[in-house]
N, C-alpha and C positions, 0 to 999 in steps of 0.2 A: 282708347284714351290718350289724349294728348299728354307727353311725358314734358312735366316742367318740375322747377325745383321744389315745389310744395307736395308733389306725390312720388318722390324719389328718396329711396333710404341709402344712405353711405354706409356701407361695411367695412371696418378695418380690422384686420387681424395680424399680430406678430407670431409668425412660426419659426421653426428652428431652422428653416431654409435660408431665412434672412443672413445676413453678415454677422456673425458672431462678437464681432469687435464693436457694434453698435448697440447703445443701449436701447431697451424697449421704447421709451418714449421717443427716443430719435427716429426709430423706423416708422411708428405710427404717425409722428407729425410728418415726416418726409412723404408718406403715401397721401396723408391728409390733404396736404399742401398741393400736390398734383391733383388730386381728384376735385378740390375746389377751384383749381385754375380752370379744369375743364368745365366745371358747372358754370363759372362766370362767363366761359366763352361760348357754351351751348344755350344755356339758359337763361343768361343775362343777370344771376343772382348766387350766390353762394347757399349750399345745403345749410337749413336751421340746425341748430345744436340737438334738437329734440329728434332730428331726424339721422343722427348719426350713431350708430352702434360699434362700439370698439371691443375687441376682445383680445386678451393677452394669454395664449393657450397653444400648444401643440397637439392637442388632441387628435387622433389618428380617425375618431367617428364622431358624427354629429351629436351622439348622446354624450360625449365628453366635453361640448361645448356648448354652454347654456345659452350665450347670445346668439349663436346661430340657430340653435332651436327657437328663440324668441322671435328672431328674423322671420323665419318660415312660417312660424303662427300667424305674424302680423301680417303674411301676405294672402293668408286665406280669408282676410277681411275683403280683400279685392278692391281696396281703396287705394292702393300703390299701383304706380304704373312700371316701376323699375327699382333695381337695386344697383347702387354705383360701388363697383370694385377696381382694384389696380389691376386684377388678373383674375380669369376663372377659376384658377387652382385655390384662390383664397377662400372660395364658397366649399370646396371638398378636396381633399386628398386622399379621401378613404376608399374603400373598394366598391364592386359594383351596385352592393346594395344601397350604400349612402350615395352614390352617384345617381342611382336610379330616384332615390328621394328627392334630391335637390331638382333633377330635371323634372319630374312629375309635379313638384310643387309650382315651380315657374310655369311649366306648360298649361297647366290648367287652372292656373289663376291668371294666365294671360299677362304674366310679368315679364319685362324686358331685364336681362342682364347687360348691364352697361359697363364699359371699359374704355378707357382712353383711346384704344387702337380700332375698337368694334362694338357694334350693338348687336347681341342676340335675341332673336325672337324665336322661342322655342316651340312657338306652333308651327314655324316652317321648317319642313323636313331638314332642307340642308343646313340651316343654322344650327338645329339640334344634334345632327350628325358632327359638326365641327365643333361644337360645343362639347359632346361627349370625348372626343378625340382629346380635347384640350384638358378635361379633367382626368382622365387615363394617363395622359402623359405626366399629369402632377403625381398621380397614383404611384407611376413606375419610378418617378425620381424620388418619391419619399421612400419607398422600399430600397432603394439603391443607397440613398443616405443614411438609414439606419443599418444597412450592412457595413459603410464605411465607417460609422461611429462606433458599432459594436466591435470591430477588429480594432479601432484605436484604443477602446476601453481595455480590451483584451491585453493588447501590447504594454498600456500602462500599468496594468496590475502586474504582469509578469515581470515588470521593472522595479516593483516593490513600492509603488506610489499608491496613495489611498485616495481612492476618487468616489466614495459613498458619499452622499449628500448628508448624512447625519453623522457627528462625531460619536465614536464609542465612550462610554462613561470611564473617565480617568485621563482622558486626552483631549486638547485643543486641535482642530484642524488648521494647519498654517501652509502658507505657500512659501516653498524654498527656492533657492537659486535665483539667476536672473536671466532676462533676454530669452532666448529659446530655449534654456535649459531649465526655465521654471517648472517646478511640479508641486502635487500636493502631498502632504505628509503629514506625521501626527508630532505633537509636543505634549509632554508629561503636563499633566495639571496636579500638583502635589496633594492637593487635599483631597481629591477624588482618588486619586491612585493610593493612598494609605488606606482608603475604604476598600478597594479592590484587594488589597494585601489581606486586611482584615477577613474579607469575605472567603478568600482561599483557606486562610489559617483556621478559621471557624468549621468551616466544611471538611477540610483534610485532616486536621490535628485534634480538633476538639468533638468532631464526630457530629456536628449539629445538622439538622436538616434544613431544607430550604425557607419553610415557613418560620422556623425559630430564628434563623439569620435575619429574615426579613423584618420581624418583630423587635429585634436587638437595634438595627438599624434605624428602625424608625423614633427609636429613643434618642438617636443622635441629631447633630443639625444638617447633616449632609443630605439632599435629596436626590432621587433618580432623575433621569433627564425628562422625562415625558409625564411625570405625574408628582402628587404630593407625598405617596407612601409607596414604600417597597411590597414586592409581591413576589412569591415563589417564583413566578415565571421570570421576573427580572434578574433574580439571584442565578438560577439556571441558565441564563442567556451569558452571563458575565462568565459563568465556570465553566461554559463550552466554547467560548469566543478565543481563537488563537492568536488574534491580534495583541493580547497581553503578554504573549512572548516572542514578539516582533514579528508575526507573520502577517499576511494578507491573503484572506480567502474571498473567493469569488464565485458567484454561481450556486451557492448554497441553497438559496431561494429563488428561482426562475420563474418570471413572468410567463404564465401559460394561459392561452386562450382557450375558452370552451363555448360551444354553443347550448343554451338553456333558456328555455321558454322563449324561444324565437329573437334572441339576443346574444350579441357577444357579449362574454363575461371573462375578467381578469382574475385570475388566482395565483396564489404565491406560494405554493406547497414546497414543502423540504425537498429538495433535489437528493434522491438516493442513488444515482448514476454518477460514481466517483470519476468516470472518465471524463466529466464536463465540468467538476469542481477543479479551481484554480487555488494552488497555495503556493505562496512566493515568498521569501525573505522579505520583508518590508525595510523602509529606510528609516524606520523610527525606533525608537528605545524602547527596549521590553521593560515591564513591571513586573512581571512574574517569573520566577525560576521555572525552566521547562520541567525539572524534577518534581515540583509541586504540581504544575498545571496537569502533567500526564497521571500523576496519583490519583487527581481529582477526576480525571477522565476514566480511570480505571475503576473509581468506586462508583461514578455515575453508571457505569455498565454492568458493576456486578451485583447492583441492588437488583433483586427479583420483585418483579412486579406481576400480580395475578390479573389474568384478563378479566376486565371488568364487564358487568353485564350492562350492554348499550341500551337495553329496554327502557322506554321513557316510563319513568315513574312519577314524576310531576306534572299533573294535569295543567298547571299554570307556567310552564317553562316558554320563554319567548313573549310572555305577556304580562307578568308582574315583576315591576321593579320597585327598588328601594326609593320612596319619595325624597328622601334626606340626601342621598348621595346619587342615585341614577343607576346603581349596580342590579345585577339581576338577582331576585329573589329564589333561592334553593331550597330543595327538601332535603331534610336529614332525619334518620331515625336513630332515637336514642333508647338506652334500656335505663329505667327507673330503679337503680340500685336500692333504694331506701325503701321499695316495695318488695316484700318476701316473695312474690312471684315474678320479679324481676321483668315486669310489665313492659313491652315497648311502647313508644310514645314517638307519633311523627310531627314534627315541625317546619314551618316554613320561616327561613331566616336569610337575611342581606348575605350575599356572599363576600361582602367586606366588613363584615359585623365588627370584626376586631379595629377596623378604623372609624366607621361612623358610629357604633355602639347603639343601633336601632335593636330593639328587644325582638326576640324571635316569637312567634305566636303559633299554638296548635292548628296543625292542618284542618280537622273538625270544625276549630272557630272560625277560621278564614273562611271555609266553606260556606259555613252558615251566614258570615257577614255578606259574601259575596252573593248569595241567594238573595236574602232580604233586601239588599241594594238594588238587584234586578227587578224584583217584585215590585219595589217604590216606583219603578219606570213605567209598569204595566198600565197603570191608570192614563199615563200620557198617552200610550199606545191607543188605547180604548177612546180617547178625545181624538186623536188624529185620525182614527177610523170612521168616525162619525163625519169627520170633515172630507175624507176619502170619499164617503157614501155620496155626500152632497156635491163634491166634484165632479164624481163619476155620472149623476142626474143629469149636472148642467153640461158636462161634456156629450152625452147621448143627444140631448136637445140641440146642441150647435151643431153635431155632425148630422143630424137627420136635416135641420134648417139648410146647412151649407149643400147637401148632396141634392136636397129638392130645388135649388137655386140652379145647380150644375144641370139638373136636369131640364129645366126652363131654359137655360141657356143654349143648350144642345137642340133644343126644340127651335129656338132662334136661329141657330145656326144652320138648320135644314131650310129654314123659311127664307134666310137669306141666299142660299144656294139655288133655290127654286126661282127666287125672283131674278138671279143672275142669268138661269138659264132661259127664263121666259123674257129676258130683254129689258126687265124693270130698272135694272142696276147696271150701269157701265162697267167696265174691266175695272177702272181705276177706284171708281166709288165702292164697288164690291170689296175690292183689296183692302181700301181704307176701313170700311166697317167692320170686315171680317177679322182684320189683324187685331182692332180692339176688341172683340169679343173673344177671341183666342185666347189672348192676354189674359183677359178677367177669367176665363175657364180654367187657365193655367193657376192664376193665383187661388182659385177656390179649392182646387184639387189639392195645392200645397197646405192651405188649412186644414183640409180634412187629415191629411197625412200628419202634420203637427199635433192635432187633436188627437189621434190615434197614438201617437208616441207617448202623450201625456197619459193616456189609457194605460199603455203597457208599464209605465213609471207607476202608477197607482197599484195595477194589479202585480207588479213587483215589491211594493212596499207591503202588499196584504199578506204574500208569501212570507216575507222577512219576520211579519209578525206572528205568524203561525210557526216559523222556525224558531223565533224568539223563546215561545212558549215550551217548545221541545226541549230546548236548551236549557231552561231552567228545571226542568223535571230531572233533566240527565245529571245535575249536580248531586241531586239525592240519591242517584242509584248508586249503590256500592260494588255491584258487579261489573260495572261498564270499564272497559280497558283505558288505562291512563292516556294513551295515544290517541284514541277515539275522542276521548274527553276533550283533549287539547285542540284536536281538529274542530271540534265543534265550537269550542269558545274563541277560537282564531277566526272562525268565519264571522262572527258579529262583534267581538271586542278586539280593538287595536291595542289598547295599553291599560294596565290596572297600577296604579301608583299606591303604596302600602306607606301607610304615615304611623309611627308609635307614638300617640299622645299619652304617654304614661302619667304626664302631670295633671290628667285630666280623668278621675275616677268613672265619671259618667259616661265618658266615650273614649275609652281606652285606646282603641283602634279606628283608625280613619282611611276610607279607601276612595281614590278617585278613580272612575271607570270612564274610558272614553270608548263609545260605541262607534261602530262603522256604519250603522244605520240610522 
């Protein structure tokens, strides 16, 4: 395919390797100008705006870069002849897995990598080898840059600077000093600092728990940083943060990469290795007296906690959410003290009920509603099944017809060969006729494969329908384990939204069920 301005994608990315003194827009504009100059010089015209893909991200992997994923997906259409970039490393500075993904996409879509200095044809062995070296060189530089940056962060923390991206509640993040002596630190935000002092006072001196403190703060005007309401978790975070006594703590939650489901996942577990945690005297002013702070830590550590039973009890865990606030619906068991037998009752309620005020519902009632809702969907399945049977018949007829045509074309192929061997066709005439016939046979075989794929989809749908029936029956089964029920429900339900329509007595509870099938 001839390369021109109409079939080339321009990919621009700002990464951490660029000059940190330059703004994002400056870097992208600089690279775009260079690439457009190249396009005018080589193609006679600039690359149009709809063929320009811009990305501002320093993601190490392709999965962290949505625009790059979009570019690779666009190449699969095979209507593009090349991707124009400032250098090969802009496509990937990831590991061998990502490099292979980039190389294979360009190689098997026959797409060129175009840079101002060289055009890489990855179908060519030497170009491919040189391109691989360029990508790995970028990966080596990335790893080196990360080590240098991490070393700089550690040094800055030990000097008492505040380098985290999010300010702690009670402080504003500021830049102090001038010139080369500039550093990031914290400045007390008085209104929030008073709330921090109240939290420590309520916990240490009044003996209130996290939940009760959160409820008291919700009645005030000061909100937490990232939500509209206080939670026990946010109270605990403040009580355990040494920043309030003028300290800087680093590496308490270190990013760890794990391999799961054939992907690299990032997690941030609490670091229990004290040797890696850095604690330094900060350059900011303390809000809390050290004596009160350590009394709070002593109290937090002295509260004995019984080991919880981690066995899954709620079959709707990870599926059902509150339609009003989006929080998870949880299961709780209550004892009805008004009943002489102290009979237990199990309820499903919003985990943020104190905030959104969604009314709870008995587990038996919600199970009945879900079952009724799913049963209402069954007739739709029956209609679809009749359509499936009609489609199956049509597909069978289509496959038989195409296979018959293929058989006739192969017979014709044999006759052409005989005619060539008997001297009826010249070599050129035979080649011309046979190429056209082979192309027709190939297209027919592809049509058969497509029809068989449709057959598989219909078969899968039928299996899902049978599975759907089994799952409905399981909801009534009192003996089935909650974890097993949860597994079955998650296999065909992506989400259930629960609404409390207490204003409507005819329909007190309402559910929205989102199916995967």
